[in-house]
C-alpha positions in Angstrom: 20.2 -31.4 -36.2 23.5 -29.5 -36.3 25.9 -30.1 -33.4 27.4 -26.7 -33.8 23.9 -25.2 -33.5 23.4 -27.1 -30.3 26.6 -25.8 -28.8 25.7 -22.2 -29.8 22.2 -22.5 -28.3 23.7 -24.0 -25.0 26.2 -21.1 -24.8 23.4 -18.5 -25.3 21.4 -20.3 -22.5 24.4 -20.1 -20.2 24.9 -16.4 -20.9 21.2 -15.7 -20.2 21.3 -17.7 -17.0 24.4 -15.8 -15.8 22.9 -12.4 -16.7 19.7 -13.3 -14.9 21.4 -14.9 -11.9 23.7 -11.9 -11.3 20.8 -9.4 -11.6 22.1 -7.7 -14.7 18.9 -8.6 -16.6 15.9 -9.5 -14.5 13.7 -12.5 -15.2 15.8 -14.5 -17.7 17.5 -17.0 -15.3 14.9 -19.8 -15.7 14.5 -19.2 -19.5 18.3 -19.3 -19.8 18.4 -22.7 -18.1 15.7 -24.0 -20.4 17.6 -22.7 -23.5 20.8 -24.4 -22.2 18.9 -27.7 -21.9 17.5 -27.1 -25.4 21.1 -26.8 -26.7 22.0 -30.1 -25.0 18.9 -31.7 -26.6 19.9 -30.4 -30.1 23.4 -31.6 -29.6 22.3 -35.0 -28.5 19.7 -35.5 -31.3 22.3 -34.6 -33.9 23.7 -38.1 -33.5 20.5 -39.7 -34.7 20.7 -40.4 -38.4 18.0 -39.2 -40.8 16.3 -41.6 -43.2 17.5 -42.1 -46.8 15.7 -39.9 -49.3 15.6 -42.7 -51.9 15.7 -40.1 -54.7 12.3 -38.6 -53.9 12.1 -34.9 -54.7 11.9 -32.7 -51.6 8.8 -30.6 -51.2 9.5 -27.0 -50.3 8.9 -26.0 -46.8 6.3 -23.3 -47.8 4.5 -26.0 -49.7 4.4 -28.4 -46.8 3.0 -25.7 -44.5 0.2 -24.9 -47.1 -0.6 -28.4 -48.3 -0.8 -29.8 -44.7 -4.3 -28.4 -44.7 -5.6 -29.8 -48.0 -3.4 -32.8 -48.6 -1.8 -34.0 -45.3 -1.1 -37.5 -46.5 1.0 -36.2 -49.4 2.9 -33.9 -47.1 3.6 -36.6 -44.5 4.8 -39.0 -47.3 7.3 -36.4 -48.4 8.4 -35.7 -44.8 9.1 -39.4 -44.5 12.1 -39.0 -46.8 12.8 -35.3 -46.0 11.9 -34.8 -42.3 12.0 -31.2 -41.0 10.3 -29.3 -38.2 12.0 -26.0 -37.4 10.0 -23.5 -39.5 6.7 -25.0 -38.4 7.7 -25.0 -34.8 8.9 -21.4 -35.0 5.7 -20.3 -36.6 3.6 -22.0 -33.9 5.8 -20.3 -31.2 5.4 -16.9 -32.8 1.6 -17.3 -32.9 1.6 -18.5 -29.3 3.6 -15.5 -28.1 1.6 -13.1 -30.2 -1.7 -14.3 -28.7 -0.3 -14.3 -25.2 0.7 -10.6 -25.6 -2.6 -9.7 -27.2 -4.4 -11.4 -24.3 -2.3 -9.6 -21.7 -3.0 -6.3 -23.4 -6.7 -6.9 -23.8 -7.3 -8.0 -20.1 -4.6 -6.0 -18.5 -1.4 -7.3 -17.0 -2.5 -6.3 -13.5 -5.8 -8.2 -13.7 -4.2 -11.4 -15.0 -1.4 -11.4 -12.4 -3.8 -10.5 -9.5 -6.2 -13.3 -10.6 -3.4 -15.9 -10.7 -2.1 -14.8 -7.3 -5.6 -14.9 -5.8 -6.2 -18.4 -7.1 -2.9 -19.5 -5.8 -3.8 -18.3 -2.3 -7.0 -20.4 -2.5 -5.0 -23.6 -2.9 -5.3 -25.9 0.2 -1.5 -26.2 0.7 -1.2 -22.4 0.6 -4.5 -21.4 2.3 -3.7 -23.2 5.5 0.0 -22.1 5.7 0.4 -18.5 6.9 4.1 -18.4 5.9 3.3 -19.7 2.4 0.4 -17.2 2.1 2.8 -14.3 3.0 5.4 -15.5 0.4 2.8 -15.7 -2.3 1.3 -12.3 -1.4 4.7 -10.7 -1.3 5.3 -12.0 -4.9 2.3 -10.0 -6.2 4.1 -6.8 -7.1 6.8 -8.7 -8.9 4.3 -10.8 -10.8 2.5 -7.6 -12.0 5.9 -6.0 -13.0 6.9 -9.1 -14.9 3.7 -9.1 -16.9 4.5 -5.5 -18.0 8.2 -6.1 -18.7 8.9 -6.7 -22.4 12.2 -8.4 -21.6 10.6 -10.9 -19.3 7.8 -11.5 -21.7 10.3 -12.1 -24.6 12.3 -14.5 -22.4 9.1 -16.4 -21.5 8.3 -16.7 -25.3 11.8 -18.2 -25.9 11.4 -20.5 -23.0 8.0 -21.6 -24.3 9.5 -22.4 -27.7 12.2 -24.5 -26.1 9.6 -26.3 -24.0 7.6 -27.1 -27.1 10.7 -28.7 -28.7 11.1 -30.9 -25.7 7.4 -31.7 -25.9 7.6 -32.7 -29.6 10.7 -34.7 -28.8 8.8 -36.6 -26.1 5.9 -37.2 -28.5 8.3 -38.5 -31.1 9.8 -40.9 -28.6 6.3 -42.2 -27.8 5.5 -42.6 -31.5 8.8 -44.4 -32.0 8.4 -46.8 -29.0 4.8 -47.5 -29.7 5.5 -48.2 -33.4 8.3 -50.6 -32.5 6.1 -52.3 -29.8 3.3 -53.0 -32.4 5.6 -54.3 -35.1 5.9 -51.1 -37.0 8.9 -49.1 -38.0 9.5 -45.3 -37.9 12.7 -43.3 -37.8 12.9 -40.8 -34.9 13.1 -37.8 -37.2 10.1 -39.1 -39.1 8.2 -39.3 -35.8 9.4 -35.8 -34.8 8.2 -34.4 -38.1 4.8 -36.0 -37.6 4.5 -34.6 -34.1 5.3 -31.1 -35.3 3.3 -31.1 -38.5 0.2 -32.7 -36.9 0.1 -29.9 -34.4 0.8 -27.1 -36.9 -2.6 -26.7 -38.6 -4.4 -27.0 -35.3 -2.2 -24.4 -33.7 -2.6 -21.9 -36.5 -6.3 -22.4 -36.7 -6.6 -22.0 -32.9 -4.5 -18.8 -33.0 -6.7 -17.2 -35.6 -10.0 -18.2 -33.9 -8.8 -17.2 -30.5 -7.6 -13.8 -31.7 -11.0 -13.1 -33.3 -12.9 -14.1 -30.2 -10.5 -12.2 -28.0 -11.6 -8.9 -29.6 -15.3 -9.8 -30.0 -15.9 -10.8 -26.3 -16.0 -8.2 -23.6 -12.8 -8.5 -21.4 -14.9 -9.0 -18.3 -16.4 -12.2 -19.8 -13.0 -13.8 -20.4 -11.4 -16.1 -17.8 -7.9 -14.7 -17.0 -6.4 -18.2 -16.8 -8.5 -20.5 -19.0 -8.7 -17.8 -21.7 -5.0 -17.9 -22.2 -5.3 -21.5 -23.5 -8.5 -21.1 -25.6 -11.5 -18.9 -26.1 -13.1 -21.2 -28.7 -16.3 -23.0 -27.7 -15.9 -26.2 -29.7 -16.8 -28.7 -27.0 -19.7 -29.4 -24.6 -18.0 -28.1 -21.5 -20.5 -25.2 -21.4 -23.0 -27.6 -20.0 -21.3 -27.4 -16.6 -19.5 -24.7 -14.7 -15.8 -25.0 -14.1 -16.0 -23.8 -10.5 -18.6 -26.5 -9.5 -17.5 -29.4 -11.6 -13.8 -28.9 -12.6 -13.2 -32.5 -13.5 -16.3 -32.9 -15.7 -15.6 -29.5 -17.2 -12.1 -30.6 -18.2 -13.4 -34.0 -19.4 -16.0 -32.4 -21.7 -13.5 -29.8 -22.9 -11.1 -32.6 -24.0 -13.7 -33.8 -26.6 -13.4 -30.7 -28.7 -13.4 -30.3 -32.5 -9.8 -29.0 -32.6 -8.7 -31.9 -30.4 -10.4 -34.4 -32.8 -8.6 -32.6 -35.7 -5.3 -33.2 -33.9 -6.1 -36.8 -33.3 -6.9 -37.3 -37.0 -3.8 -35.5 -38.1 -1.6 -37.7 -35.9 -3.1 -40.8 -37.3 -2.6 -39.6 -40.9 0.9 -38.5 -40.1 1.9 -41.8 -38.5 0.4 -43.9 -41.3 2.1 -41.9 -44.1 5.2 -40.6 -42.3 6.6 -43.9 -41.0 8.5 -46.6 -42.7 6.1 -49.3 -41.8 3.1 -48.1 -39.8 -0.3 -49.5 -40.6 -3.5 -47.5 -40.4 -4.7 -49.5 -37.4 -1.4 -49.0 -35.5 -1.5 -45.3 -36.3 -5.0 -44.9 -35.0 -4.2 -46.9 -31.9 -1.2 -44.7 -31.1 -3.2 -41.5 -31.7 -6.2 -42.5 -29.7 -4.1 -43.9 -26.8 -2.2 -40.6 -26.6 -5.5 -38.7 -26.6 -6.7 -40.9 -23.7 -3.6 -40.2 -21.8 -4.0 -36.5 -22.3 -7.6 -36.7 -21.0 -6.6 -38.6 -17.9 -3.8 -36.1 -17.2 -6.0 -33.1 -17.7 -8.7 -34.5 -15.4 -6.1 -35.3 -12.8 -4.8 -31.8 -12.8 -8.3 -30.4 -12.6 -8.9 -32.6 -9.5 -5.7 -31.5 -7.8 -5.9 -27.8 -8.7 -9.7 -26.9 -9.0 -9.2 -23.3 -7.8 -7.6 -22.3 -11.1 -10.7 -23.3 -13.1 -13.1 -21.3 -10.9 
């Protein structure tokens, strides 16, 4: 990464936070802080050296984005010598923001905000605390206004992109540590490219399918919270109701076709994108990460079941 780019991003984040904190532009304080932290991350990661290209010709970025669907092993092998991530990450962020806005338009910003507030009020720590209930209820008008405010929505999209970069960095760190612990070898940028490109085809496919289903289903049949994540029925969680069995619902939902696709892409990416990562190590890392995600998802469903009802 470019150190100058990190400094510029950090400065933009500070300006956003100041404008939001002083009330000049509402709703951009928290995104500004996140952008500032992203700038710090970019600056810090710029000190990590990239692997040698060893004279291997660089595949064009459009080719990597297209070939990842039909020849992922070849793409990851090229990324091993020419790691990159920005374009793929930006495209995923654009698709995510587009779907979020289409979803809000389809269901109505008032309905989405009111549903989230109502479910928050049902949480045990809120329900039994009169002062907390009043604070949540008082936030309802602002939540509705924020859902209708294009500046706030844009800032949320920027914050979401920054958050995804942090997430991919964390995944890359896990891949790097796990590979080292099992006798393998992978450069951090190789691991970062694997994390991003393994998620790219899954993200684009989910966006396309979600958008189609969004306009096929009646808005009254769409869950205002769960629907923001996915409307695709590619798992067995339809066998139970989310309100009565939130943990089982989440567990069954974790074993979805798109999730399996992501697990496979991670294994292929680690095997072909690292310096020295065997197939068995790649699958071990990918399946272990999947198991961790399942456990975390079920834990969240157990702690906050009201949001799944």
